[in-house]
N, C-alpha and C positions, 0 to 999 in steps of 0.2 A: 429554422428547420435545417437539419444536417444533411449530409450527402448520403445517398443510398450505396454505401461502399463498406466492404468488410475485407479482412485479410485472413488468408488461410496460411498458417505457419507450419513449416516442417518441425516436428516435435520429437525430442529424445524420449524413447519409450521408458527409460529409467526415471526421467523427470515426471512423466505421467504416472508411472506406477507408484511412486512415492506419494504424490499429491492426491491421487484418486483414493488412496486408503485413509486419508485424513478427513475427519468430520468437520463440518461448519467452517469452511474456508471463506474468509472475507476477501482475500486478495492473494495474488501470486506474483513472483518476479520471473518473467520469461527472459533470462539473461543471455547475453551474447558474449562469447569468450574474449572479444576485443572491444574496447570502448570508443573506437575512432569513427564509427559509421552511425550517425544518428538515424533513428527510425522515424521517417516522415510520411509513411504511407497512409496513416489514418489521423483523423481528428479525435479529440477526447470524446468518449462515449460510444465509439463505433465498435461493432462486433469483431472479435479476434478469435479465430478458430484454431484448435489444436489438431493437426493432421499428423499421425504417427509416421515416423521414419521406418524404413525397412519393410519387411514382408507384410505387416498389418495394413499400412497405408490408409487406414480409415480415420475419420474424424472422431476423436474420443472426448471432445468437450469444447467449451468456448467460454469467453468472458467479454469484458468491455475494456478496451484500451483507455488508459488514463493519462500516462505520461511516459516519456523516455528521458533517461539521464545517464551520463557516464559517471561512474563512481567507483571507488575501490571495492574490491571483493569483500574486504572485512567490513566496510560500512554497509554494503548490501546485506551482509549477514546480520549486522546489528539491527537493521531496519526490518528485515523480513524473516530471519531465522530459517526454519526448515520449509517455509513457503517459497524458498529458492529451489525447491525440488530435490533436496538432499537431506538425509537424516542428521548429518553433522557438518560443521564447517570444514573439517578435514576431508570428508567425502566430496563436498562441493569443490574444494581445491584440487582434489585428485581428478575429477571430471574436467575441470578447467585446464589442468596441465596436459591431459590427453588431447583435448581439442586445440590448445595453443601449440602443442608439439614442442613444449619447452618446460623446463623445471620452473615451478612457481614458488616464490618465497612463502614460508609458512605463516607469515604475518598477514598475507593477503593484501599487501599494500600496492596493488597494481590495478589499473583501470579495466573495468568491464562495462559492456552496454547493458542497461536495465530497461526492459519493456515491462511496464507495470500494469497489471491486469486486475481490474476489480470485478467482484461478483462472479468468480469462476464457477463453472459447473463441470464435473467430470462424469462421464458415462461408464457403466460397466460394459464388458465386451458385447453382451447381447443388445446393447443400446447404440453401439457405434453406428455412425452415419457413413453411408457409402461415399467414397471420395468423388470429386468432380469428374464427370465423364471426359471432359476436355483437358484434363491435367496432363501436361507433357511428360513423356517417359524419361526425358533427360533435360538438363539445362536449368532446372529450378533448384537453386542452392539453399535458399532460406524460406521462401514463401511467395505468395502471389495475391494480388488484389483482385477482388471480384465485385461486380455490380450485383447488389442484393435485390434489385427490383425486378429481375428477370432471370431466366435460364437457370443454370446450375447454382449460381449464387443464391437465388431466391429459394430453390429447393432445399439447399443446405440450411439456410436460415430457418425455414419453416420446420424442418425435421428437428433441428436442435432446440427450437422453442417448444415444440411438442414434447420432446423428451424431458426438457427442464421442468415443465409444469405438470407432466403426466405421472411422474414417479414420486419418490420420497426425498427428492433433492433439497438441500438447503441452498437458498438463493438470496444473496445479500443485496437486495435492491429495495429502494424506499418507495414501493408501490405494490399493488396487487400483482403477483407474477402472471396470472392469467390475463389480466388487462394489458400488461406489457406485451405478452405474447400475441394477443389478438391485434393490438395496434401495429406490432412489427409485421405481422402477416399481411396487414392491410396497407401499411404505408412504408414498410422497409425501414432502413436506418434513419429516415427522416424523423422518426419518433425520438424524442429526448428521453434518455434513460439516466436515472440518477442513482448509481450504486452508492451505498453507504461506505464511507472510508473505513479501511481496516487500520490496524496499529501502524504498519509501515508507511502507508500513504498519509496517515495523520501526522506522523513524525516529520515527514518531508514537507507537508503543507505548513506546519507550524514553523519549521526552520525557515522556509521561504518568507512567511509573513513577518518574522522578526529579523529578516535579512542576516540570518546566521549568527546573531549575537544574543548572549544571555540578557534577558529582560532586566536583570538586577545589576549585574557587574559589567556588562558589555563584552564579556569574554567571547572570542571568536574561534577558539580551537575546537573544531568539530568533534573530535573524540571525547571532549569533556562536556558536551552539551546533550541534553535530553528534553524531549517534549513531555511536559507534565500535564496530567488531567486536573482541572480545577475541581469539578464534580467527578469523583472516581468512577471509572468504568464499571466496577463491580457494584456500584450503588445507583446505576441508571444513567451515569454520564455517557455522553456519546463521543465518538471520534470526530469532532468538528473543531475548526480552528478557534472559534470563540469560546471553546471549553479547554483551551490549551495555553500554556506558558512555556517559552523556551528558557530553560534554566540550566545552570551549571549542575553537574550530576550530584554534587554534595548538597546543593540547595534543593534539588528535586527530592532527595531522600528526606531531608528535613521537612519539606512541604507536605509530602505524603504522610508524615508522622505527626504533623500539626505543630511542630516547633517553630515554624515560620508561616506567614500568610501574606496575602496581598489584599488590601482593603478595596471596597468598591470605588474609592477615589484613586486607585493605582498607587498606593503607598505600601512599601515593603515593611513588615513588622516582624520582630524577633521576640519570641516568648522568653520571659524570665525563667521559665522552667528549664530551659537549656542549661543555664548556669546553675540553677538550684539542684538539678538532678545529676549533672555530670561535672560540676565544678570547673567548667571550661566554657568555650564558645566565644572567647575573646575576639577572634577574627570576624565573627558574625555580627557582633553588636555595633561595629562600625558601619554596618549596612542598615541598621535600624532607622526607620522613617525616611529612607531614600525613596524618591519617586521613580517608579519603573519606566522603562521605555516600552511603548505599545506600538502595534503596527500602524502604518500610515492610513490604511483603509479602515474605516470605521466598522465595516462588516466583520473584520477579522479581530477586532479588539476584544479582550476578555469581557464576557457578558457579566454585567454587574450582579445579576441575581445569583450567578454561579459563585462569584467572589464572595458575596454575602453569605451564601451557604457554607463555604469553606471557613470563613472567619468565625461564624457562629457555631458551627457543628464540629469542626476538626481542630481549630486553632486552640492551643493550650495557653491562652492569654490569661 
């Protein structure tokens, strides 16, 4: 059972405005302009509320905290794209430059703090929740922790849950939303909530499971690595670690197109079609029949039935 604790975060209205206009959000990155201060206020799965900065001051949505990490702005964009709350990478850099009060390199190769939120729900203005009555008029720079079992914390939790289940909101949780809301109203944050991973959190989870190394080559250069789905997302595959492989980006493309595969025995195979169709592929055939590296935890290892599906359905063997 978790703690009955949530966090109310002061939120940029522009960040909210962009994200509230996007349909079917699985996750968002609530970034901090500097990466030096780790967010330790919550445990994974605890509610995280978006309280607008400025004249509005209302709570305009919420989600569930998953993890914090310091990473480069460019990597945050690679993972989350416009779920960073900006329409383009350049727009994100522009906001960061204003908040950091310094010019930022156009490559985005500087550290920012990333508070990653799963299953976000954003409310339209008519649904905004009244801010806490005991919120101090000054002195709160980033946000404040609240007890969700009583007082204003409990009121805000209940009202947010009511709005999330009462409208037409998409809510990316692996359970009946009304049951989750009822349990939260009864037990507070002690209820375990399991949001489904989105693409960004999936990529990071796969990276961690493979200790940042390509499963085939051992390559550690982060910009060259990508999390591949074994059973494609568009064909019913889920964002879960046992449906993922950390691959060098060129191998990922070949994997998605069926020119390479991994057998249920964790052996990397290269199709003859690569040579036949493109009269090349010399550098890849040296990897053929190599045993891949799999995560230490058995729970994270590629599921054999997914590997079998890819080998039989996609591989051009």
